[in-house]
C-alpha positions in Angstrom: 2.0 1.1 -11.8 0.2 2.6 -9.1 1.2 -0.1 -6.5 4.7 0.5 -7.8 4.4 4.0 -7.1 2.8 3.4 -3.6 5.6 0.8 -2.9 8.3 3.3 -3.8 6.7 6.1 -1.7 6.3 3.6 1.4 10.2 2.8 1.3 10.9 6.6 0.9 8.8 7.2 4.0 10.2 4.6 5.8 13.8 5.3 5.2 13.1 8.7 6.1 11.5 8.0 9.5 14.0 5.4 10.5 17.2 7.3 9.2 16.4 10.8 8.9 16.7 12.7 5.6 20.1 11.1 5.2 18.8 7.8 4.5 20.3 5.5 1.7 18.4 5.9 -1.4 18.7 2.1 -2.9 16.1 0.7 -4.5 16.9 -3.2 -4.2 14.5 -4.8 -2.1 17.0 -6.7 -0.2 18.9 -3.4 0.7 15.6 -1.9 2.0 16.2 -3.9 5.5 18.6 -1.4 7.2 20.2 -3.2 10.3 21.3 0.1 12.2 17.8 1.6 11.9 16.6 0.3 15.6 14.5 -2.2 14.3 13.8 -4.9 16.9 15.1 -8.3 15.7 11.5 -9.7 15.3 10.4 -6.7 13.2 13.7 -7.0 11.1 12.9 -10.6 10.5 9.4 -10.1 9.5 10.5 -7.2 6.9 13.2 -9.5 5.7 10.6 -12.2 5.1 7.9 -9.7 3.8 10.3 -8.7 1.2 10.8 -12.3 -0.4 7.1 -12.5 -1.0 5.8 -12.4 -4.6 5.0 -8.7 -5.7 1.4 -9.2 -5.5 1.6 -10.5 -1.9 4.0 -7.3 -1.1 1.4 -5.1 -2.6 -1.5 -6.7 -0.6 0.6 -6.3 2.4 1.5 -2.9 1.9 -2.0 -1.8 1.4 -3.1 -3.5 4.5 -0.3 -1.8 6.6 -1.2 1.6 5.1 -4.8 0.9 6.0 -3.8 0.2 9.5 -2.1 3.7 10.0 -5.3 5.4 8.8 -7.3 4.1 11.4 -7.3 6.1 14.8 -10.0 4.3 16.3 -11.6 0.8 15.6 -15.0 1.2 13.8 -17.5 -1.6 12.6 -18.7 -1.6 9.2 -22.5 -2.2 8.9 -23.9 -5.3 7.4 -25.1 -3.2 4.4 -21.7 -2.0 3.5 -20.1 -5.5 4.0 -22.8 -6.8 1.6 -21.9 -3.9 -0.8 -18.3 -4.6 -0.7 -18.8 -8.5 -1.2 -21.1 -7.6 -4.3 -18.3 -5.4 -5.7 -15.6 -8.0 -5.2 -17.6 -10.5 -6.8 -18.3 -8.4 -9.8 -14.7 -7.5 -10.1 -13.8 -11.5 -9.7 -16.6 -12.5 -12.3 -15.3 -9.8 -14.7 -18.8 -7.9 -14.9 -17.7 -4.7 -13.2 -16.6 -2.0 -15.5 -13.0 -1.2 -14.1 -11.7 2.3 -14.9 -8.0 2.8 -14.8 -6.9 5.3 -12.2 -5.1 7.5 -14.6 -8.3 8.2 -16.4 -10.2 8.8 -13.2 -7.6 11.2 -12.0 -7.7 13.0 -15.2 -11.5 13.4 -15.5 -11.7 14.6 -11.7 -8.8 17.3 -12.4 -10.9 18.4 -15.6 -13.8 18.8 -13.8 -12.4 21.1 -11.0 -10.8 23.1 -13.7 -14.5 24.0 -15.1 
C-alpha cells in the first residue's frame, strides 16, 4: 500500500510540475503520459516504456528516481555501510529479519512523540 501511495503522489507532483495546477487528474497509467507537457521525444518514450513495466519494477524505478532527487552532491558509502546493507538485504531475502509494517512504525513513533 505504501508503494501505491508513493506512486500516486509521484504522479500528482509530476502532473503539477509539468502542467501546472490545472493538470488532468486521471489515474490510468497510460493517460499519465501527456504529450503537450514539453517532454522531449526521448523522455516521452522512456515514460511510456516504464509505464508498461510490472508493478514491482515500476515501484523500484520510482524509488530510484526519488533517490536521485534527494542527492545534491555525489557521496561515497563506506565499506562498513556497504557490508551492513548487504547483511540486512541477506536477512530480508533469507526471511530471518523481523520486518515491521510501516503503519505500526509510524503509529508507535507518533505515540512516542505524544508522551
